C-alpha positions in Angstrom: 0.0 0.0 0.0 1.3 3.4 -1.0 1.2 6.0 1.7 2.7 9.0 -0.1 3.5 9.9 -3.7 5.8 12.8 -4.8 5.3 12.9 -8.6 7.5 15.1 -11.1 7.8 18.0 -8.5 9.4 21.2 -9.6 10.4 24.0 -7.2 12.5 27.1 -8.2 13.6 30.3 -6.5 14.4 33.2 -8.7 15.2 30.7 -11.5 17.4 28.4 -9.4 16.0 24.9 -9.5 15.7 23.5 -6.0 13.7 20.5 -7.1 13.7 19.5 -10.8 11.2 16.7 -11.6 11.8 14.5 -8.6 9.4 11.4 -8.2 9.2 8.8 -5.4 6.7 6.9 -3.4 6.6 5.7 0.2 5.0 2.4 1.2 3.3 1.4 4.4 5.7 0.6 7.2 8.7 1.6 4.9 11.8 3.4 6.0 12.6 5.5 2.9 15.8 7.5 3.0 16.8 10.5 1.0 20.5 11.3 0.7 22.7 13.7 -1.2 25.4 16.3 -1.0 24.7 19.5 0.8 22.5 21.7 -1.3 21.1 18.8 -3.2 17.4 19.6 -2.5 16.8 17.3 0.4 15.4 19.9 2.8 13.4 21.6 0.0 11.7 18.1 -0.6 10.8 18.0 3.1 9.5 21.6 3.0 7.2 20.8 0.1 6.0 17.7 1.9 5.1 19.6 5.1 3.6 22.7 3.2 6.3 25.3 3.8 7.0 25.5 0.2 4.5 25.3 -2.7 6.0 23.8 -5.9 5.3 25.4 -9.3 4.6 22.0 -10.8 4.0 18.3 -9.9 1.7 16.5 -7.4 2.0 15.3 -3.9 -0.6 13.0 -2.3 -0.7 11.6 1.3 -3.1 8.7 2.0 -5.1 9.8 -1.1 -5.3 13.4 -0.2 -3.9 16.0 -2.6 -1.6 18.4 -0.7 -1.6 21.1 -3.2 -2.4 24.4 -1.6 -2.6 22.9 2.0 -0.9 24.9 4.8 1.5 23.2 7.2 -1.1 22.9 10.0 -3.6 21.3 7.6 -1.0 18.8 6.5 0.0 18.1 10.1 -3.8 17.4 10.8 -3.8 14.8 8.1 -1.2 12.9 10.2 2.3 14.2 8.9 4.8 14.9 11.6 8.3 16.2 11.3 11.4 16.7 13.3 14.2 19.2 12.5 17.9 19.1 12.2 18.2 21.8 14.8 16.4 21.2 18.0 13.1 23.1 18.1 11.9 22.6 21.7 10.7 25.0 24.5 13.8 24.9 26.7 12.1 26.1 29.9 9.4 23.5 29.7 9.9 19.9 31.0 10.2 16.8 28.9 6.6 15.9 29.8 5.3 19.3 29.0 7.1 19.3 25.6 5.6 16.0 24.7 2.2 17.0 25.8 2.4 20.1 23.4 2.5 17.5 20.6 -1.0 16.7 21.4 -2.4 20.0 20.3 -4.0 18.7 17.1 -6.1 16.4 19.2 -7.6 18.9 21.5 -11.4 19.0 21.3 -12.5 21.2 24.0 -13.0 25.0 24.2 -11.4 27.7 26.3 -14.2 27.8 28.9 -14.1 24.0 29.6 -10.2 24.3 29.9 -10.5 27.2 32.4 -13.1 25.5 34.6 -11.2 22.1 34.2 -14.4 20.1 34.1 -16.1 17.5 32.0 -14.6 16.9 28.6 -11.5 19.1 29.3 -10.5 16.9 32.3 -11.1 13.6 30.5 -9.2 14.7 27.4 -6.2 16.1 29.4 -5.9 12.8 31.4 -5.9 10.9 28.0 -3.2 13.2 26.5 -1.1 12.9 29.6 -1.4 9.1 29.4 -0.2 9.2 25.8 2.8 11.4 26.6 3.7 9.0 29.4 3.6 6.1 26.9 6.0 7.9 24.7 8.3 8.6 27.7 8.4 4.8 28.4 8.9 4.0 24.7 11.9 6.3 24.3 13.3 5.7 27.7 13.0 9.2 29.0 11.7 8.4 32.6 14.8 9.9 34.4 14.4 13.3 32.6 10.7 13.5 32.5 10.5 16.5 35.0 13.6 18.3 33.8 13.5 21.4 31.7 14.8 20.3 28.2 17.2 23.0 28.1 19.3 21.4 30.8 19.4 18.0 29.0 22.3 16.5 27.0 22.0 17.3 23.2 21.3 13.6 22.4 18.4 13.5 24.9 17.0 16.7 23.6 16.9 15.2 20.0 15.0 12.2 21.5 12.5 14.5 23.0 11.9 16.2 19.7 11.4 12.8 18.2 8.8 12.0 21.0 7.0 15.3 20.5 6.5 14.3 16.8 5.3 10.8 18.0 2.8 12.6 20.3 0.9 13.7 17.3 0.1 10.1 16.5 1.3 10.6 13.0 0.7 8.4 9.9 3.9 9.4 8.3 7.1 10.6 10.1 9.6 12.9 8.5 13.1 12.8 10.2 15.5 15.5 9.2 19.0 14.5 10.2 18.0 12.8 13.6 21.6 12.1 14.5 23.3 15.2 13.4 25.7 16.4 16.0 25.5 13.2 18.1 28.3 10.9 19.4 28.5 7.3 18.5 26.6 6.1 21.6 23.8 8.6 21.0 23.7 7.7 17.3 23.3 4.0 18.0 20.5 4.7 20.6 18.7 6.9 18.0 19.0 4.1 15.4 17.4 1.6 17.7 14.5 3.9 18.5 14.0 4.6 14.8 13.8 0.9 14.1 11.3 0.4 16.9 9.1 3.2 15.5 9.1 1.4 12.1 8.7 -2.1 13.5 6.7 -1.8 16.7 4.6 1.2 15.8 4.4 0.2 12.1 4.9 3.8 11.1 6.3 4.8 7.7 9.4 7.0 7.9 11.1 9.4 5.5 14.7 9.9 6.6 17.1 12.6 5.5 20.6 11.9 6.9 24.3 12.4 6.1 25.5 9.4 8.2 25.9 6.9 5.4 26.4 4.0 7.8 23.2 4.8 9.6 21.3 5.0 6.3 22.6 1.9 4.8 21.9 0.0 7.9 18.4 1.2 8.6 16.7 2.1 5.1 14.5 -0.2 3.2 15.0 1.9 0.1 17.3 5.0 -0.7 16.9 7.9 -3.1 19.9 9.9 -3.9 19.4 13.5 -5.1 21.9 16.0 -6.6 21.3 19.4 -7.9 17.6 19.0 -7.3 17.4 15.8 -9.5 17.1 12.1 -8.7 20.5 10.4 -9.3 19.3 6.8 -8.3 16.7 5.0 -6.3 16.9 1.4 -4.9 18.1 -0.9 -2.2 20.9 0.2 0.0 23.1 -2.5 -1.4 22.7 -1.3 -4.9 22.9 2.4 -4.0 26.3 1.9 -2.5 27.8 0.6 -5.7 26.0 2.8 -8.2 28.6 4.7 -10.4 26.2 7.8 -10.6 26.0 7.9 -6.8 29.8 7.7 -6.3 30.3 10.4 -8.8 27.7 12.6 -7.1 29.4 12.2 -3.7 33.0 12.0 -4.7 33.2 13.7 -8.0 34.7 10.5 -9.6 34.5 10.7 -13.4 35.5 7.1 -14.3 
């Protein structure tokens, strides 16, 4: 079953082509990786998917819904969640509070009910708190749950950001360089959590990452982009030995 299709998408800025006819699809429970040199168009693809950029041509569908013209909050409401290369958390709030913020799309009560803390507001808040606690257990964040995230190690902050995306109960997860800046131990931990998300939560993932070892170990399929165009798409074992991919990364001509 196909969850997402990205079909012949074109995106330009002042005549500079950021995405030039890229096409791919993502299947149910698939971990699809997008790799390429700096400036290849990877982040632009993510920004089109999440509604930050609107392409000049092409079509993007998510679970049958056409994303053309939809704003970021509308796409998020459809079930697409994203993490960022740079940590985007509320530093003065605790881990638990940051995770609970990820439940905002699921709030179904008004301001008056919230102020009075009665009825539906109370029931919903208890349910949201329960979901946040489940994510804390899943990502092994128990010892930091009451700490302001600004005081936590960088690797733990990245894990909290992943947890906040999971709190949205997404149907597709976009991970933008989830191990950037991490040491070896933190990278191995994050790799384990990513696999658990795919295998235990059965959640499809699109991964953008520069760590080639991580990509080749985790991904079901890999797409390589360069100068906004697709260089190759296939299994990790095939991508590693593709002459066009080697040329894109190393500048090898023969």
